[in-house]
N, CA, C and O atoms as a Tripos MOL2 file, in Angstrom:
@<TRIPOS>MOLECULE
protein
  288   287    72     0     0
PROTEIN
NO_CHARGES

@<TRIPOS>ATOM
      1 N          69.1570   89.5250  124.6780 N.3       1 UNK1
      2 CA         68.5770   88.6580  125.6710 C.3       1 UNK1
      3 C          68.6110   87.2220  125.1420 C.2       1 UNK1
      4 O          68.1680   86.9680  124.0220 O.2       1 UNK1
      5 N          69.1220   86.3020  125.9190 N.am      2 UNK2
      6 CA         69.2050   84.8980  125.5290 C.3       2 UNK2
      7 C          67.8370   84.2490  125.7200 C.2       2 UNK2
      8 O          67.2500   84.3100  126.8000 O.2       2 UNK2
      9 N          67.3400   83.6220  124.6440 N.am      3 UNK3
     10 CA         66.0140   83.0020  124.7000 C.3       3 UNK3
     11 C          66.0670   81.4950  124.5020 C.2       3 UNK3
     12 O          65.0230   80.8430  124.4890 O.2       3 UNK3
     13 N          67.2660   80.9260  124.3480 N.am      4 UNK4
     14 CA         67.3660   79.4820  124.1860 C.3       4 UNK4
     15 C          68.7300   79.0540  123.7080 C.2       4 UNK4
     16 O          69.6590   79.8540  123.5970 O.2       4 UNK4
     17 N          68.8270   77.7590  123.4250 N.am      5 UNK5
     18 CA         70.0840   77.1680  123.0100 C.3       5 UNK5
     19 C          69.7870   76.0980  121.9680 C.2       5 UNK5
     20 O          68.7980   75.3760  122.0890 O.2       5 UNK5
     21 N          70.6410   75.9870  120.9370 N.am      6 UNK6
     22 CA         70.4620   74.9940  119.8860 C.3       6 UNK6
     23 C          71.8110   74.3670  119.5550 C.2       6 UNK6
     24 O          72.8610   74.9840  119.7370 O.2       6 UNK6
     25 N          71.7630   73.1370  119.0700 N.am      7 UNK7
     26 CA         72.9410   72.4800  118.5360 C.3       7 UNK7
     27 C          72.8320   72.5060  117.0210 C.2       7 UNK7
     28 O          71.8250   72.0750  116.4600 O.2       7 UNK7
     29 N          73.8690   73.0110  116.3580 N.am      8 UNK8
     30 CA         73.9010   73.0580  114.9070 C.3       8 UNK8
     31 C          75.1160   72.2740  114.4300 C.2       8 UNK8
     32 O          75.8760   71.7490  115.2440 O.2       8 UNK8
     33 N          75.3000   72.1940  113.1370 N.am      9 UNK9
     34 CA         76.4790   71.4900  112.6350 C.3       9 UNK9
     35 C          77.7690   72.2130  113.0170 C.2       9 UNK9
     36 O          78.8530   71.6340  112.9300 O.2       9 UNK9
     37 N          77.6620   73.4650  113.4370 N.am     10 UNK10
     38 CA         78.8290   74.2390  113.8600 C.3      10 UNK10
     39 C          79.0530   74.1570  115.3610 C.2      10 UNK10
     40 O          80.0330   74.7120  115.8580 O.2      10 UNK10
     41 N          78.1880   73.4900  116.0890 N.am     11 UNK11
     42 CA         78.3230   73.3790  117.5300 C.3      11 UNK11
     43 C          77.1660   74.0420  118.2510 C.2      11 UNK11
     44 O          76.1540   74.3870  117.6420 O.2      11 UNK11
     45 N          77.3270   74.2160  119.5560 N.am     12 UNK12
     46 CA         76.2790   74.8060  120.3790 C.3      12 UNK12
     47 C          76.1560   76.2970  120.0860 C.2      12 UNK12
     48 O          77.1570   77.0100  120.0170 O.2      12 UNK12
     49 N          74.9180   76.7620  119.9140 N.am     13 UNK13
     50 CA         74.6440   78.1780  119.6440 C.3      13 UNK13
     51 C          73.5910   78.6770  120.6210 C.2      13 UNK13
     52 O          72.6850   77.9380  121.0060 O.2      13 UNK13
     53 N          73.7180   79.9360  121.0160 N.am     14 UNK14
     54 CA         72.7110   80.5810  121.8430 C.3      14 UNK14
     55 C          71.7600   81.3460  120.9400 C.2      14 UNK14
     56 O          72.1780   81.9220  119.9360 O.2      14 UNK14
     57 N          70.4990   81.3520  121.2920 N.am     15 UNK15
     58 CA         69.5020   82.1340  120.5660 C.3      15 UNK15
     59 C          69.3640   83.4680  121.2880 C.2      15 UNK15
     60 O          68.9000   83.5240  122.4270 O.2      15 UNK15
     61 N          69.7730   84.5410  120.6160 N.am     16 UNK16
     62 CA         69.7150   85.8760  121.2120 C.3      16 UNK16
     63 C          68.7080   86.7180  120.4590 C.2      16 UNK16
     64 O          68.7290   86.7920  119.2310 O.2      16 UNK16
     65 N          67.8200   87.3570  121.2210 N.am     17 UNK17
     66 CA         66.8130   88.2350  120.6110 C.3      17 UNK17
     67 C          67.4720   89.5670  120.2720 C.2      17 UNK17
     68 O          68.0810   90.2180  121.1210 O.2      17 UNK17
     69 N          67.3300   89.9530  119.0030 N.am     18 UNK18
     70 CA         67.8890   91.1990  118.4770 C.3      18 UNK18
     71 C          66.7260   92.1290  118.1780 C.2      18 UNK18
     72 O          66.0200   91.9560  117.1850 O.2      18 UNK18
     73 N          66.5310   93.1080  119.0350 N.am     19 UNK19
     74 CA         65.3820   93.9960  118.8440 C.3      19 UNK19
     75 C          64.1110   93.3570  119.3570 C.2      19 UNK19
     76 O          64.1330   92.6260  120.3470 O.2      19 UNK19
     77 N          62.9990   93.6310  118.6860 N.am     20 UNK20
     78 CA         61.7080   93.1520  119.1630 C.3      20 UNK20
     79 C          61.3770   91.7210  118.7480 C.2      20 UNK20
     80 O          60.7300   90.9960  119.5040 O.2      20 UNK20
     81 N          61.8150   91.3010  117.5430 N.am     21 UNK21
     82 CA         61.3630   89.9940  117.0900 C.3      21 UNK21
     83 C          62.4460   89.1250  116.4730 C.2      21 UNK21
     84 O          62.2750   87.9070  116.4260 O.2      21 UNK21
     85 N          63.5410   89.6790  116.0020 N.am     22 UNK22
     86 CA         64.5710   88.9140  115.3110 C.3      22 UNK22
     87 C          65.4120   88.1330  116.3110 C.2      22 UNK22
     88 O          65.8770   88.6840  117.3090 O.2      22 UNK22
     89 N          65.6040   86.8460  116.0370 N.am     23 UNK23
     90 CA         66.4280   85.9920  116.8830 C.3      23 UNK23
     91 C          67.6430   85.5460  116.0700 C.2      23 UNK23
     92 O          67.5050   85.1010  114.9300 O.2      23 UNK23
     93 N          68.8230   85.6680  116.6590 N.am     24 UNK24
     94 CA         70.0630   85.2980  115.9810 C.3      24 UNK24
     95 C          70.7660   84.1910  116.7540 C.2      24 UNK24
     96 O          70.6760   84.1140  117.9790 O.2      24 UNK24
     97 N          71.4690   83.3340  116.0130 N.am     25 UNK25
     98 CA         72.2810   82.2820  116.6150 C.3      25 UNK25
     99 C          73.7010   82.8010  116.7990 C.2      25 UNK25
    100 O          74.3220   83.2600  115.8410 O.2      25 UNK25
    101 N          74.2150   82.7330  118.0130 N.am     26 UNK26
    102 CA         75.5470   83.2200  118.3430 C.3      26 UNK26
    103 C          76.3250   82.0800  119.0050 C.2      26 UNK26
    104 O          75.7870   81.3930  119.8740 O.2      26 UNK26
    105 N          77.5850   81.8700  118.6080 N.am     27 UNK27
    106 CA         78.3880   80.8370  119.2680 C.3      27 UNK27
    107 C          78.4840   81.0890  120.7700 C.2      27 UNK27
    108 O          78.7230   82.2140  121.2070 O.2      27 UNK27
    109 N          78.2960   80.0420  121.5430 N.am     28 UNK28
    110 CA         78.3280   80.1580  123.0050 C.3      28 UNK28
    111 C          79.6670   80.7280  123.4880 C.2      28 UNK28
    112 O          79.7080   81.4920  124.4520 O.2      28 UNK28
    113 N          80.7590   80.3530  122.8150 N.am     29 UNK29
    114 CA         82.0840   80.7910  123.2690 C.3      29 UNK29
    115 C          82.3110   82.2910  123.1090 C.2      29 UNK29
    116 O          83.3070   82.8170  123.6050 O.2      29 UNK29
    117 N          81.4080   82.9840  122.4280 N.am     30 UNK30
    118 CA         81.5180   84.4430  122.2880 C.3      30 UNK30
    119 C          80.8730   85.1640  123.4650 C.2      30 UNK30
    120 O          80.8980   86.3930  123.5220 O.2      30 UNK30
    121 N          80.3050   84.4270  124.3920 N.am     31 UNK31
    122 CA         79.6010   85.0420  125.5140 C.3      31 UNK31
    123 C          80.3070   84.7160  126.8260 C.2      31 UNK31
    124 O          81.2590   83.9370  126.8600 O.2      31 UNK31
    125 N          79.8290   85.3200  127.8900 N.am     32 UNK32
    126 CA         80.3900   85.0230  129.2060 C.3      32 UNK32
    127 C          79.8220   83.7360  129.7870 C.2      32 UNK32
    128 O          80.1590   83.3740  130.9150 O.2      32 UNK32
    129 N          78.9640   83.0310  129.0410 N.am     33 UNK33
    130 CA         78.4150   81.7500  129.4840 C.3      33 UNK33
    131 C          79.3430   80.5790  129.1580 C.2      33 UNK33
    132 O          79.1370   79.4700  129.6510 O.2      33 UNK33
    133 N          80.3530   80.8180  128.3360 N.am     34 UNK34
    134 CA         81.2680   79.7570  127.9160 C.3      34 UNK34
    135 C          82.2960   79.4460  128.9910 C.2      34 UNK34
    136 O          82.6590   80.3020  129.7970 O.2      34 UNK34
    137 N          82.7570   78.2010  128.9840 N.am     35 UNK35
    138 CA         83.8680   77.8280  129.8460 C.3      35 UNK35
    139 C          85.1350   78.4890  129.3150 C.2      35 UNK35
    140 O          85.2250   78.7810  128.1220 O.2      35 UNK35
    141 N          86.1100   78.7270  130.1800 N.am     36 UNK36
    142 CA         87.3590   79.3160  129.6930 C.3      36 UNK36
    143 C          87.9710   78.4470  128.5870 C.2      36 UNK36
    144 O          88.0360   77.2240  128.7140 O.2      36 UNK36
    145 N          88.4140   79.0850  127.5150 N.am     37 UNK37
    146 CA         88.9940   78.3710  126.3930 C.3      37 UNK37
    147 C          90.4360   77.9870  126.7130 C.2      37 UNK37
    148 O          91.2170   78.8420  127.1320 O.2      37 UNK37
    149 N          90.8060   76.7190  126.5260 N.am     38 UNK38
    150 CA         92.1780   76.2930  126.8420 C.3      38 UNK38
    151 C          93.2420   77.0770  126.0730 C.2      38 UNK38
    152 O          94.3050   77.3600  126.6260 O.2      38 UNK38
    153 N          92.9820   77.4340  124.8060 N.am     39 UNK39
    154 CA         93.9620   78.1940  124.0300 C.3      39 UNK39
    155 C          94.2070   79.5630  124.6520 C.2      39 UNK39
    156 O          95.3470   80.0260  124.7070 O.2      39 UNK39
    157 N          93.1510   80.2080  125.1190 N.am     40 UNK40
    158 CA         93.2790   81.5310  125.7280 C.3      40 UNK40
    159 C          93.9750   81.4140  127.0870 C.2      40 UNK40
    160 O          94.8270   82.2380  127.4190 O.2      40 UNK40
    161 N          93.6170   80.4030  127.8670 N.am     41 UNK41
    162 CA         94.2390   80.2040  129.1830 C.3      41 UNK41
    163 C          95.7310   79.9220  129.0220 C.2      41 UNK41
    164 O          96.5570   80.5200  129.7120 O.2      41 UNK41
    165 N          96.0750   79.0040  128.1040 N.am     42 UNK42
    166 CA         97.4880   78.6810  127.8860 C.3      42 UNK42
    167 C          98.2590   79.8680  127.3130 C.2      42 UNK42
    168 O          99.4640   79.9890  127.5380 O.2      42 UNK42
    169 N          97.5760   80.7430  126.5770 N.am     43 UNK43
    170 CA         98.2220   81.9350  126.0310 C.3      43 UNK43
    171 C          98.4870   83.0010  127.0770 C.2      43 UNK43
    172 O          99.1440   84.0030  126.7930 O.2      43 UNK43
    173 N          97.9810   82.7920  128.2840 N.am     44 UNK44
    174 CA         98.1910   83.7010  129.4140 C.3      44 UNK44
    175 C          97.8720   85.1480  129.0610 C.2      44 UNK44
    176 O          98.6240   86.0580  129.4080 O.2      44 UNK44
    177 N          96.7490   85.3560  128.3680 N.am     45 UNK45
    178 CA         96.3050   86.7020  128.0620 C.3      45 UNK45
    179 C          96.8870   87.2950  126.7900 C.2      45 UNK45
    180 O          96.4930   88.3890  126.3870 O.2      45 UNK45
    181 N          97.8190   86.5940  126.1480 N.am     46 UNK46
    182 CA         98.4110   87.1240  124.9150 C.3      46 UNK46
    183 C          97.4680   86.9610  123.7260 C.2      46 UNK46
    184 O          97.5130   87.7520  122.7840 O.2      46 UNK46
    185 N          96.6150   85.9370  123.7650 N.am     47 UNK47
    186 CA         95.6670   85.6980  122.6710 C.3      47 UNK47
    187 C          94.2610   85.7050  123.2700 C.2      47 UNK47
    188 O          93.8840   84.7900  124.0010 O.2      47 UNK47
    189 N          93.4920   86.7440  122.9530 N.am     48 UNK48
    190 CA         92.1560   86.8550  123.5320 C.3      48 UNK48
    191 C          91.0950   86.1200  122.7250 C.2      48 UNK48
    192 O          90.0170   85.8270  123.2410 O.2      48 UNK48
    193 N          91.3910   85.8190  121.4600 N.am     49 UNK49
    194 CA         90.4500   85.0950  120.6070 C.3      49 UNK49
    195 C          91.2070   84.0530  119.7960 C.2      49 UNK49
    196 O          92.4280   84.1160  119.6500 O.2      49 UNK49
    197 N          90.4470   83.0930  119.2740 N.am     50 UNK50
    198 CA         91.0380   82.0550  118.4350 C.3      50 UNK50
    199 C          90.7780   82.3780  116.9670 C.2      50 UNK50
    200 O          89.8060   83.0560  116.6370 O.2      50 UNK50
    201 N          91.6390   81.8970  116.1010 N.am     51 UNK51
    202 CA         91.4920   82.1320  114.6700 C.3      51 UNK51
    203 C          90.1420   81.6170  114.1730 C.2      51 UNK51
    204 O          89.4740   82.2880  113.3870 O.2      51 UNK51
    205 N          89.7390   80.4360  114.6240 N.am     52 UNK52
    206 CA         88.4520   79.8770  114.2110 C.3      52 UNK52
    207 C          87.2860   80.7870  114.5520 C.2      52 UNK52
    208 O          86.3400   80.9050  113.7750 O.2      52 UNK52
    209 N          87.3490   81.4320  115.7150 N.am     53 UNK53
    210 CA         86.2860   82.3540  116.1210 C.3      53 UNK53
    211 C          86.2620   83.5980  115.2340 C.2      53 UNK53
    212 O          85.1900   84.0930  114.8860 O.2      53 UNK53
    213 N          87.4390   84.1020  114.8680 N.am     54 UNK54
    214 CA         87.4960   85.2670  113.9880 C.3      54 UNK54
    215 C          86.9340   84.9400  112.6060 C.2      54 UNK54
    216 O          86.2410   85.7600  112.0040 O.2      54 UNK54
    217 N          87.2350   83.7450  112.1070 N.am     55 UNK55
    218 CA         86.7040   83.3410  110.8080 C.3      55 UNK55
    219 C          85.1870   83.1760  110.8610 C.2      55 UNK55
    220 O          84.4910   83.5310  109.9090 O.2      55 UNK55
    221 N          84.6800   82.6460  111.9540 N.am     56 UNK56
    222 CA         83.2290   82.5130  112.1250 C.3      56 UNK56
    223 C          82.5760   83.8960  112.1980 C.2      56 UNK56
    224 O          81.5090   84.1060  111.6220 O.2      56 UNK56
    225 N          83.2010   84.8280  112.8930 N.am     57 UNK57
    226 CA         82.6890   86.1950  112.9610 C.3      57 UNK57
    227 C          82.6300   86.8170  111.5670 C.2      57 UNK57
    228 O          81.6540   87.4790  111.2170 O.2      57 UNK57
    229 N          83.6740   86.6000  110.7790 N.am     58 UNK58
    230 CA         83.6750   87.1270  109.4090 C.3      58 UNK58
    231 C          82.5020   86.5590  108.6110 C.2      58 UNK58
    232 O          81.8290   87.2920  107.8860 O.2      58 UNK58
    233 N          82.2580   85.2580  108.7450 N.am     59 UNK59
    234 CA         81.1550   84.6180  108.0300 C.3      59 UNK59
    235 C          79.8230   85.2360  108.4310 C.2      59 UNK59
    236 O          78.9800   85.5120  107.5780 O.2      59 UNK59
    237 N          79.6360   85.4520  109.7270 N.am     60 UNK60
    238 CA         78.3830   86.0310  110.2070 C.3      60 UNK60
    239 C          78.2070   87.4790  109.7390 C.2      60 UNK60
    240 O          77.1070   87.8810  109.3610 O.2      60 UNK60
    241 N          79.2810   88.2540  109.7630 N.am     61 UNK61
    242 CA         79.2040   89.6510  109.3140 C.3      61 UNK61
    243 C          78.8840   89.7050  107.8270 C.2      61 UNK61
    244 O          78.0430   90.4960  107.3990 O.2      61 UNK61
    245 N          79.5480   88.8690  107.0390 N.am     62 UNK62
    246 CA         79.2680   88.8420  105.5950 C.3      62 UNK62
    247 C          77.8030   88.4750  105.3330 C.2      62 UNK62
    248 O          77.1640   89.0610  104.4590 O.2      62 UNK62
    249 N          77.2760   87.5160  106.0830 N.am     63 UNK63
    250 CA         75.8720   87.1250  105.9150 C.3      63 UNK63
    251 C          74.9520   88.2790  106.2760 C.2      63 UNK63
    252 O          73.9600   88.5190  105.5880 O.2      63 UNK63
    253 N          75.2690   88.9930  107.3440 N.am     64 UNK64
    254 CA         74.4400   90.1380  107.7650 C.3      64 UNK64
    255 C          74.4820   91.2680  106.7320 C.2      64 UNK64
    256 O          73.4590   91.8840  106.4320 O.2      64 UNK64
    257 N          75.6600   91.5270  106.2000 N.am     65 UNK65
    258 CA         75.7870   92.5650  105.1640 C.3      65 UNK65
    259 C          74.9870   92.1700  103.9330 C.2      65 UNK65
    260 O          74.3290   93.0120  103.3210 O.2      65 UNK65
    261 N          75.0400   90.9030  103.5690 N.am     66 UNK66
    262 CA         74.2780   90.4170  102.4180 C.3      66 UNK66
    263 C          72.7720   90.5800  102.6690 C.2      66 UNK66
    264 O          72.0310   90.9510  101.7580 O.2      66 UNK66
    265 N          72.3150   90.3040  103.9030 N.am     67 UNK67
    266 CA         70.8930   90.4890  104.2510 C.3      67 UNK67
    267 C          70.4990   91.9500  104.0990 C.2      67 UNK67
    268 O          69.4650   92.2680  103.5120 O.2      67 UNK67
    269 N          71.3370   92.8390  104.6360 N.am     68 UNK68
    270 CA         71.0460   94.2840  104.5520 C.3      68 UNK68
    271 C          71.0410   94.7480  103.0950 C.2      68 UNK68
    272 O          70.2290   95.5900  102.7110 O.2      68 UNK68
    273 N          71.9570   94.1920  102.2790 N.am     69 UNK69
    274 CA         72.0490   94.5700  100.8820 C.3      69 UNK69
    275 C          70.7800   94.1330  100.1410 C.2      69 UNK69
    276 O          70.2610   94.8710   99.3040 O.2      69 UNK69
    277 N          70.2810   92.9230  100.4540 N.am     70 UNK70
    278 CA         69.0790   92.4060   99.8120 C.3      70 UNK70
    279 C          67.8390   93.2360  100.1620 C.2      70 UNK70
    280 O          66.9200   93.3620   99.3540 O.2      70 UNK70
    281 N          67.8250   93.8010  101.3780 N.am     71 UNK71
    282 CA         66.6660   94.5970  101.8190 C.3      71 UNK71
    283 C          66.6360   95.9680  101.1850 C.2      71 UNK71
    284 O          65.5710   96.5810  101.1130 O.2      71 UNK71
    285 N          67.7700   96.4730  100.7200 N.am     72 UNK72
    286 CA         67.8550   97.8270  100.1470 C.3      72 UNK72
    287 C          67.2220   97.9000   98.7640 C.2      72 UNK72
    288 O          67.2100   98.9650   98.1460 O.2      72 UNK72
@<TRIPOS>BOND
     1     1     2 1
     2     2     3 1
     3     3     4 2
     4     3     5 am
     5     5     6 1
     6     6     7 1
     7     7     8 2
     8     7     9 am
     9     9    10 1
    10    10    11 1
    11    11    12 2
    12    11    13 am
    13    13    14 1
    14    14    15 1
    15    15    16 2
    16    15    17 am
    17    17    18 1
    18    18    19 1
    19    19    20 2
    20    19    21 am
    21    21    22 1
    22    22    23 1
    23    23    24 2
    24    23    25 am
    25    25    26 1
    26    26    27 1
    27    27    28 2
    28    27    29 am
    29    29    30 1
    30    30    31 1
    31    31    32 2
    32    31    33 am
    33    33    34 1
    34    34    35 1
    35    35    36 2
    36    35    37 am
    37    37    38 1
    38    38    39 1
    39    39    40 2
    40    39    41 am
    41    41    42 1
    42    42    43 1
    43    43    44 2
    44    43    45 am
    45    45    46 1
    46    46    47 1
    47    47    48 2
    48    47    49 am
    49    49    50 1
    50    50    51 1
    51    51    52 2
    52    51    53 am
    53    53    54 1
    54    54    55 1
    55    55    56 2
    56    55    57 am
    57    57    58 1
    58    58    59 1
    59    59    60 2
    60    59    61 am
    61    61    62 1
    62    62    63 1
    63    63    64 2
    64    63    65 am
    65    65    66 1
    66    66    67 1
    67    67    68 2
    68    67    69 am
    69    69    70 1
    70    70    71 1
    71    71    72 2
    72    71    73 am
    73    73    74 1
    74    74    75 1
    75    75    76 2
    76    75    77 am
    77    77    78 1
    78    78    79 1
    79    79    80 2
    80    79    81 am
    81    81    82 1
    82    82    83 1
    83    83    84 2
    84    83    85 am
    85    85    86 1
    86    86    87 1
    87    87    88 2
    88    87    89 am
    89    89    90 1
    90    90    91 1
    91    91    92 2
    92    91    93 am
    93    93    94 1
    94    94    95 1
    95    95    96 2
    96    95    97 am
    97    97    98 1
    98    98    99 1
    99    99   100 2
   100    99   101 am
   101   101   102 1
   102   102   103 1
   103   103   104 2
   104   103   105 am
   105   105   106 1
   106   106   107 1
   107   107   108 2
   108   107   109 am
   109   109   110 1
   110   110   111 1
   111   111   112 2
   112   111   113 am
   113   113   114 1
   114   114   115 1
   115   115   116 2
   116   115   117 am
   117   117   118 1
   118   118   119 1
   119   119   120 2
   120   119   121 am
   121   121   122 1
   122   122   123 1
   123   123   124 2
   124   123   125 am
   125   125   126 1
   126   126   127 1
   127   127   128 2
   128   127   129 am
   129   129   130 1
   130   130   131 1
   131   131   132 2
   132   131   133 am
   133   133   134 1
   134   134   135 1
   135   135   136 2
   136   135   137 am
   137   137   138 1
   138   138   139 1
   139   139   140 2
   140   139   141 am
   141   141   142 1
   142   142   143 1
   143   143   144 2
   144   143   145 am
   145   145   146 1
   146   146   147 1
   147   147   148 2
   148   147   149 am
   149   149   150 1
   150   150   151 1
   151   151   152 2
   152   151   153 am
   153   153   154 1
   154   154   155 1
   155   155   156 2
   156   155   157 am
   157   157   158 1
   158   158   159 1
   159   159   160 2
   160   159   161 am
   161   161   162 1
   162   162   163 1
   163   163   164 2
   164   163   165 am
   165   165   166 1
   166   166   167 1
   167   167   168 2
   168   167   169 am
   169   169   170 1
   170   170   171 1
   171   171   172 2
   172   171   173 am
   173   173   174 1
   174   174   175 1
   175   175   176 2
   176   175   177 am
   177   177   178 1
   178   178   179 1
   179   179   180 2
   180   179   181 am
   181   181   182 1
   182   182   183 1
   183   183   184 2
   184   183   185 am
   185   185   186 1
   186   186   187 1
   187   187   188 2
   188   187   189 am
   189   189   190 1
   190   190   191 1
   191   191   192 2
   192   191   193 am
   193   193   194 1
   194   194   195 1
   195   195   196 2
   196   195   197 am
   197   197   198 1
   198   198   199 1
   199   199   200 2
   200   199   201 am
   201   201   202 1
   202   202   203 1
   203   203   204 2
   204   203   205 am
   205   205   206 1
   206   206   207 1
   207   207   208 2
   208   207   209 am
   209   209   210 1
   210   210   211 1
   211   211   212 2
   212   211   213 am
   213   213   214 1
   214   214   215 1
   215   215   216 2
   216   215   217 am
   217   217   218 1
   218   218   219 1
   219   219   220 2
   220   219   221 am
   221   221   222 1
   222   222   223 1
   223   223   224 2
   224   223   225 am
   225   225   226 1
   226   226   227 1
   227   227   228 2
   228   227   229 am
   229   229   230 1
   230   230   231 1
   231   231   232 2
   232   231   233 am
   233   233   234 1
   234   234   235 1
   235   235   236 2
   236   235   237 am
   237   237   238 1
   238   238   239 1
   239   239   240 2
   240   239   241 am
   241   241   242 1
   242   242   243 1
   243   243   244 2
   244   243   245 am
   245   245   246 1
   246   246   247 1
   247   247   248 2
   248   247   249 am
   249   249   250 1
   250   250   251 1
   251   251   252 2
   252   251   253 am
   253   253   254 1
   254   254   255 1
   255   255   256 2
   256   255   257 am
   257   257   258 1
   258   258   259 1
   259   259   260 2
   260   259   261 am
   261   261   262 1
   262   262   263 1
   263   263   264 2
   264   263   265 am
   265   265   266 1
   266   266   267 1
   267   267   268 2
   268   267   269 am
   269   269   270 1
   270   270   271 1
   271   271   272 2
   272   271   273 am
   273   273   274 1
   274   274   275 1
   275   275   276 2
   276   275   277 am
   277   277   278 1
   278   278   279 1
   279   279   280 2
   280   279   281 am
   281   281   282 1
   282   282   283 1
   283   283   284 2
   284   283   285 am
   285   285   286 1
   286   286   287 1
   287   287   288 2
@<TRIPOS>SUBSTRUCTURE
     1 UNK1         2 RESIDUE 1 A UNK
     2 UNK2         6 RESIDUE 1 A UNK
     3 UNK3        10 RESIDUE 1 A UNK
     4 UNK4        14 RESIDUE 1 A UNK
     5 UNK5        18 RESIDUE 1 A UNK
     6 UNK6        22 RESIDUE 1 A UNK
     7 UNK7        26 RESIDUE 1 A UNK
     8 UNK8        30 RESIDUE 1 A UNK
     9 UNK9        34 RESIDUE 1 A UNK
    10 UNK10       38 RESIDUE 1 A UNK
    11 UNK11       42 RESIDUE 1 A UNK
    12 UNK12       46 RESIDUE 1 A UNK
    13 UNK13       50 RESIDUE 1 A UNK
    14 UNK14       54 RESIDUE 1 A UNK
    15 UNK15       58 RESIDUE 1 A UNK
    16 UNK16       62 RESIDUE 1 A UNK
    17 UNK17       66 RESIDUE 1 A UNK
    18 UNK18       70 RESIDUE 1 A UNK
    19 UNK19       74 RESIDUE 1 A UNK
    20 UNK20       78 RESIDUE 1 A UNK
    21 UNK21       82 RESIDUE 1 A UNK
    22 UNK22       86 RESIDUE 1 A UNK
    23 UNK23       90 RESIDUE 1 A UNK
    24 UNK24       94 RESIDUE 1 A UNK
    25 UNK25       98 RESIDUE 1 A UNK
    26 UNK26      102 RESIDUE 1 A UNK
    27 UNK27      106 RESIDUE 1 A UNK
    28 UNK28      110 RESIDUE 1 A UNK
    29 UNK29      114 RESIDUE 1 A UNK
    30 UNK30      118 RESIDUE 1 A UNK
    31 UNK31      122 RESIDUE 1 A UNK
    32 UNK32      126 RESIDUE 1 A UNK
    33 UNK33      130 RESIDUE 1 A UNK
    34 UNK34      134 RESIDUE 1 A UNK
    35 UNK35      138 RESIDUE 1 A UNK
    36 UNK36      142 RESIDUE 1 A UNK
    37 UNK37      146 RESIDUE 1 A UNK
    38 UNK38      150 RESIDUE 1 A UNK
    39 UNK39      154 RESIDUE 1 A UNK
    40 UNK40      158 RESIDUE 1 A UNK
    41 UNK41      162 RESIDUE 1 A UNK
    42 UNK42      166 RESIDUE 1 A UNK
    43 UNK43      170 RESIDUE 1 A UNK
    44 UNK44      174 RESIDUE 1 A UNK
    45 UNK45      178 RESIDUE 1 A UNK
    46 UNK46      182 RESIDUE 1 A UNK
    47 UNK47      186 RESIDUE 1 A UNK
    48 UNK48      190 RESIDUE 1 A UNK
    49 UNK49      194 RESIDUE 1 A UNK
    50 UNK50      198 RESIDUE 1 A UNK
    51 UNK51      202 RESIDUE 1 A UNK
    52 UNK52      206 RESIDUE 1 A UNK
    53 UNK53      210 RESIDUE 1 A UNK
    54 UNK54      214 RESIDUE 1 A UNK
    55 UNK55      218 RESIDUE 1 A UNK
    56 UNK56      222 RESIDUE 1 A UNK
    57 UNK57      226 RESIDUE 1 A UNK
    58 UNK58      230 RESIDUE 1 A UNK
    59 UNK59      234 RESIDUE 1 A UNK
    60 UNK60      238 RESIDUE 1 A UNK
    61 UNK61      242 RESIDUE 1 A UNK
    62 UNK62      246 RESIDUE 1 A UNK
    63 UNK63      250 RESIDUE 1 A UNK
    64 UNK64      254 RESIDUE 1 A UNK
    65 UNK65      258 RESIDUE 1 A UNK
    66 UNK66      262 RESIDUE 1 A UNK
    67 UNK67      266 RESIDUE 1 A UNK
    68 UNK68      270 RESIDUE 1 A UNK
    69 UNK69      274 RESIDUE 1 A UNK
    70 UNK70      278 RESIDUE 1 A UNK
    71 UNK71      282 RESIDUE 1 A UNK
    72 UNK72      286 RESIDUE 1 A UNK
């Protein structure tokens, strides 16, 4: 559930509630609230994501794994 929006050094982020109390920042372009990406439109469906988005996803997953590892 989207509970807000913030601007960070990485750009606009949506605040999404994860579970009962945890709120996570997610890039707006990963949601259906984003405007169509010019790279995806020009790719005519051949490229569904951008390299920058995949690298950002990797960063977020690594951070989440590190959080889970610290809690164990």
